[in-house]
C-alpha positions in Angstrom: -45.5 -26.3 6.7 -47.0 -24.1 9.4 -45.7 -20.6 8.1 -45.4 -19.5 4.5 -43.3 -16.4 3.6 -44.1 -15.4 0.0 -42.1 -13.2 -2.1 -43.6 -10.6 -4.0 -42.8 -12.4 -7.5 -44.5 -15.6 -6.3 -47.8 -13.8 -4.9 -49.7 -14.0 -8.5 -48.5 -17.7 -8.8 -49.8 -18.5 -5.5 -52.9 -16.7 -5.9 -53.6 -18.6 -9.1 -53.5 -21.8 -7.1 -55.9 -20.3 -4.5 -58.4 -19.0 -7.1 -61.2 -21.7 -6.7 -64.9 -21.8 -5.9 -64.2 -25.4 -4.4 -63.8 -24.8 -0.7 -62.7 -28.4 -0.1 -60.0 -27.9 -2.7 -58.9 -24.7 -0.6 -58.7 -26.7 2.5 -56.7 -29.3 1.0 -54.0 -27.0 0.2 -51.4 -26.4 2.7 -53.4 -28.3 5.4 -51.1 -27.5 8.5 -50.7 -23.9 7.5 -51.0 -21.6 10.4 -49.6 -18.4 8.9 -49.2 -16.8 5.4 -47.0 -13.8 5.0 -47.4 -11.6 1.7 -45.9 -8.2 0.9 -47.5 -5.2 2.1 -47.5 -2.9 -0.7 -49.8 -3.3 -3.8 -51.0 -6.8 -3.5 -53.6 -7.2 -6.3 -54.6 -10.7 -5.4 -55.5 -9.7 -1.7 -59.0 -10.8 -2.3 -58.0 -14.3 -3.3 -55.9 -14.5 0.0 -58.6 -13.3 2.1 -61.2 -15.9 0.6 -58.6 -18.4 1.2 -58.4 -17.2 5.1 -62.1 -16.9 5.3 -62.7 -20.7 4.1 -60.1 -22.0 6.4 -61.6 -20.0 9.2 -65.0 -21.4 8.6 -63.8 -24.9 8.4 -62.0 -24.5 11.8 -58.5 -24.5 10.5 -57.7 -20.9 10.8 -54.6 -19.2 9.0 -53.3 -15.8 9.9 -52.6 -13.5 7.1 -49.7 -11.2 7.8 -48.9 -8.3 5.2 -45.2 -7.2 5.7 
């Protein structure tokens, strides 16, 4: 999967899976992902998504976060 469009009701569920201090775990999740699209308003898990994006960037497997 290259693009993942997350509906508001699934943002928290996905962020729960991304909450990890293990960067290797973060890299194994959705290995082909290039774009992650989340709802714009009131995303309480934004820091979790940003940490995921940062870990992927550092590993040379960048993902673009789109807030819609």
